[in-house]
C-alpha positions in Angstrom: 81.7 -60.6 47.7 83.4 -64.0 48.0 86.6 -64.8 46.0 88.7 -67.9 45.5 91.5 -69.0 43.2 93.7 -72.1 42.7 96.3 -73.2 40.2 97.9 -76.6 39.9 100.7 -78.1 37.7 98.6 -81.2 37.0 99.9 -84.7 36.6 101.9 -84.7 33.3 103.5 -81.3 32.9 107.0 -80.2 34.1 105.9 -76.6 34.6 102.8 -74.6 35.4 102.4 -72.1 32.6 99.0 -70.9 33.9 98.6 -67.7 35.9 95.7 -66.3 37.9 95.0 -63.2 39.9 91.8 -62.4 41.8 91.0 -59.4 44.1 88.6 -56.7 45.2 89.1 -53.4 43.3 86.3 -51.4 44.9 83.8 -51.7 47.7 81.5 -53.8 45.6 83.7 -54.7 42.7 86.1 -57.6 42.0 88.4 -58.6 39.2 89.7 -62.0 38.1 92.2 -62.8 35.3 93.3 -66.3 34.1 96.0 -66.8 31.5 97.2 -70.1 30.0 100.6 -69.7 28.4 102.1 -71.4 25.4 105.7 -71.7 24.2 108.8 -73.7 24.7 111.0 -73.7 27.7 109.9 -70.9 30.0 108.2 -68.8 27.3 104.7 -69.9 28.0 105.1 -69.0 31.7 106.6 -65.7 30.8 103.8 -64.8 28.4 101.1 -65.6 30.9 102.9 -63.8 33.7 103.3 -60.7 31.7 99.7 -60.8 30.5 98.0 -61.6 33.8 99.8 -58.7 35.5 99.3 -56.2 32.7 95.6 -56.8 32.5 94.9 -57.0 36.2 97.1 -53.9 37.1 95.7 -51.7 34.3 92.1 -52.5 35.1 92.5 -52.3 38.8 94.5 -49.1 38.5 92.1 -47.2 36.3 88.7 -48.6 37.4 86.2 -46.3 38.9 83.0 -47.7 40.4 80.9 -44.9 38.9 82.3 -45.5 35.4 79.7 -45.8 32.6 79.4 -48.9 30.5 81.5 -47.5 27.6 84.3 -46.6 29.8 84.4 -50.1 31.4 84.4 -51.6 27.9 87.3 -49.5 26.7 89.2 -50.2 29.9 88.8 -54.0 29.5 89.7 -54.0 25.8 92.7 -51.6 26.1 94.0 -53.7 29.0 94.2 -56.8 26.9 95.7 -54.8 24.0 98.4 -53.5 26.3 99.1 -57.0 27.4 99.3 -58.2 23.8 101.8 -55.4 23.0 104.0 -56.4 25.9 104.0 -60.1 25.2 104.5 -59.5 21.4 107.5 -57.2 22.1 109.1 -59.8 24.3 108.7 -62.5 21.7 110.2 -60.5 18.8 113.1 -59.1 20.9 114.4 -62.5 22.1 114.8 -65.5 19.8 114.1 -68.0 22.6 110.7 -66.4 23.1 109.7 -66.4 19.5 106.1 -67.4 18.9 105.1 -67.4 22.6 101.6 -66.4 23.6 98.9 -66.9 26.1 95.1 -67.1 26.4 93.5 -64.5 28.6 90.1 -64.3 30.1 89.2 -61.4 32.5 86.0 -60.8 34.4 85.0 -57.6 36.3 82.1 -57.9 38.6 80.5 -54.6 39.8 77.4 -55.2 41.9 75.0 -57.1 39.7 77.0 -56.5 36.5 79.6 -58.7 34.9 82.0 -57.6 32.2 84.2 -60.2 30.4 87.1 -59.9 27.9 88.5 -63.0 26.3 91.2 -64.2 23.9 91.8 -67.9 23.3 90.2 -70.9 24.9 90.2 -70.2 28.6 86.6 -69.8 29.7 84.2 -67.7 31.7 80.9 -69.1 33.1 78.1 -67.6 35.1 76.0 -69.6 37.5 72.6 -68.6 39.0 69.7 -70.4 40.6 68.6 -71.3 37.1 71.8 -73.1 36.2 75.2 -72.6 34.5 76.0 -70.8 31.2 79.3 -70.4 29.3 79.8 -66.7 28.6 82.9 -66.9 26.3 83.4 -68.6 22.9 86.5 -70.8 22.5 88.9 -69.4 19.9 89.8 -72.9 18.6 90.1 -74.5 15.2 87.5 -77.1 16.2 85.0 -74.5 17.4 85.4 -72.7 14.2 84.6 -75.9 12.2 81.6 -76.5 14.5 80.3 -73.0 13.8 80.7 -73.6 10.1 78.6 -76.7 10.4 81.5 -79.1 9.5 81.4 -80.8 12.9 78.6 -81.8 15.3 78.8 -80.7 18.9 79.7 -84.2 19.9 82.5 -84.4 17.3 83.8 -81.1 18.3 84.0 -82.0 22.0 86.0 -85.2 21.3 88.1 -84.0 18.3 91.8 -84.7 18.6 92.6 -81.1 17.6 90.1 -79.5 19.9 92.9 -77.6 21.8 94.4 -76.0 18.8 93.7 -72.3 19.4 93.2 -69.7 16.6 93.9 -66.6 18.6 96.2 -65.8 21.5 97.7 -62.8 23.3 101.1 -61.8 22.0 101.3 -63.9 18.8 100.3 -61.0 16.5 101.0 -57.3 16.7 97.3 -56.5 17.1 94.6 -58.5 18.8 90.8 -58.6 18.5 89.2 -59.3 21.8 85.8 -60.7 22.5 83.7 -58.7 25.0 80.5 -59.5 26.9 78.3 -57.6 29.4 75.8 -59.3 31.6 73.4 -58.0 34.3 71.6 -60.3 36.7 69.3 -59.3 39.5 69.7 -62.5 41.4 72.8 -63.9 43.2 75.4 -65.3 40.9 78.9 -66.9 40.7 81.4 -66.2 38.0 83.9 -69.0 37.2 87.0 -68.5 35.1 89.3 -71.4 34.2 91.9 -72.8 31.8 91.2 -75.8 29.6 93.0 -78.0 32.0 90.0 -77.8 34.2 87.0 -77.8 31.9 88.3 -80.7 29.8 87.6 -82.9 32.8 84.5 -81.2 34.2 81.1 -81.0 32.5 78.7 -78.2 33.3 76.7 -80.2 35.8 79.8 -81.0 37.8 81.0 -77.4 37.8 77.6 -76.2 38.9 77.0 -78.7 41.6 80.5 -78.3 43.0 80.5 -74.5 43.0 77.1 -72.8 43.2 76.1 -72.0 46.8 79.2 -73.8 48.2 82.3 -72.6 50.0 84.4 -71.2 47.1 87.8 -72.3 48.4 86.6 -75.8 49.0 84.9 -75.8 45.6 88.1 -74.8 43.8 90.1 -77.5 45.6 87.5 -80.1 44.7 87.5 -79.2 41.0 91.3 -79.3 40.8 91.4 -82.6 42.6 88.8 -84.0 40.2 90.8 -82.9 37.1 94.0 -84.5 38.5 92.1 -87.7 39.3 90.8 -87.9 35.8 94.3 -87.6 34.3 95.5 -84.0 34.9 97.3 -83.9 31.5 97.5 -80.1 31.6 97.9 -77.3 34.1 94.7 -76.6 36.0 93.5 -73.1 37.0 90.3 -71.7 38.4 89.1 -68.3 39.7 85.7 -67.8 41.4 83.7 -64.6 42.4 80.3 -64.8 44.0 78.1 -61.9 45.1 
């Protein structure tokens, strides 16, 4: 399995509040987690740092390659819940961290299977010889309005409030996490990223840059493209290919 990751502060921010971890957790299994923090001062960075480590360490520490589907689902969801509890506790105990939170998208690849947990608007995509597909749904105000039929897809993609998220790790005491399972017999690549990347890259660009290419080079090219297009946010990407 091939892995790559890259995170960049971008062109406009004073601090990188994104965090990413990618690694092998078995002979044929890999894990990637991307978090995009929010909050004043250092709070966003703290939230994403706590979450990315909590999720990665809990999954990696408890994963068994022979686990059944229900066990993996429970492991993924409880890992995000544990991260939520840690971030929430930090926010209520310290006034300077009040209201902090973070997005979180985690993907576990085991052989031909992909398991994804998601909160917020960081995304997971899967790429095959047939093309690219977004796995996750954005937890944003604009996406909610689109699903309700109040906005068209074009209006949603360009709306000035498109980055207002409706759900984040650590903001509330409890969290409801989206979960997805995919099995694909052909070769595939899983891409996780923060909105600082996908806001500057359409699906065609993502696919042509990544699929079948050297992953380290692909990650660097995508980050460079986002910066060239303005880089108004932190930019983070994780890649896993079988």
